[in-house]
C-alpha atoms as one frame of an Amber mdcrd trajectory, in Angstrom:
protein
  -5.498   0.620   6.565  -2.840   2.403   4.543   0.803   1.733   3.772   3.529
   3.017   1.514   6.555   1.520  -0.165   9.116   2.040  -2.897   8.510   1.227
  -6.555  11.503  -1.120  -6.748  10.053  -3.477  -4.105   8.109  -5.440  -6.704
   7.576  -8.540  -4.555   6.170  -6.505  -1.676   3.845  -4.596  -3.976   2.590
  -7.866  -5.456   1.934  -9.225  -1.952  -0.100  -6.160  -0.987  -2.271  -6.389
  -4.101  -2.850 -10.126  -3.556  -4.105  -9.328  -0.077  -6.637  -6.740  -1.173
  -4.707  -3.476  -1.101  -5.237  -1.018  -3.929  -3.179   1.935  -5.075  -4.354
   5.228  -3.551  -3.225   8.860  -3.746  -0.252   9.720  -1.541  -1.271  10.363
   2.067   2.191  11.428   3.267   5.629  12.367   1.982   9.048  10.982   2.681
  12.280   9.796   1.207  10.975   6.287   0.463   7.297   7.052  -0.178   6.921
   6.292  -3.883   3.578   4.456  -3.944   0.726   4.209  -1.444  -1.829   1.480
  -0.899  -5.048   1.296   1.055  -7.410  -1.449   2.167 -10.844  -1.288   3.757
 -10.967  -3.534   6.789 -13.961  -5.679   7.666 -15.176  -4.788  11.183 -15.465
  -8.539  11.926 -11.712  -9.028  11.369
């Protein structure tokens, strides 16, 4: 799973990291795409 957010959304970024997301290279572009995160999902989930 991938997601993107802005750098100033510190609380959101902290939440993503706590839930297993890690910073990845940009997978898209856009006005508010400043940092991208990815997470491998367990097939059992």
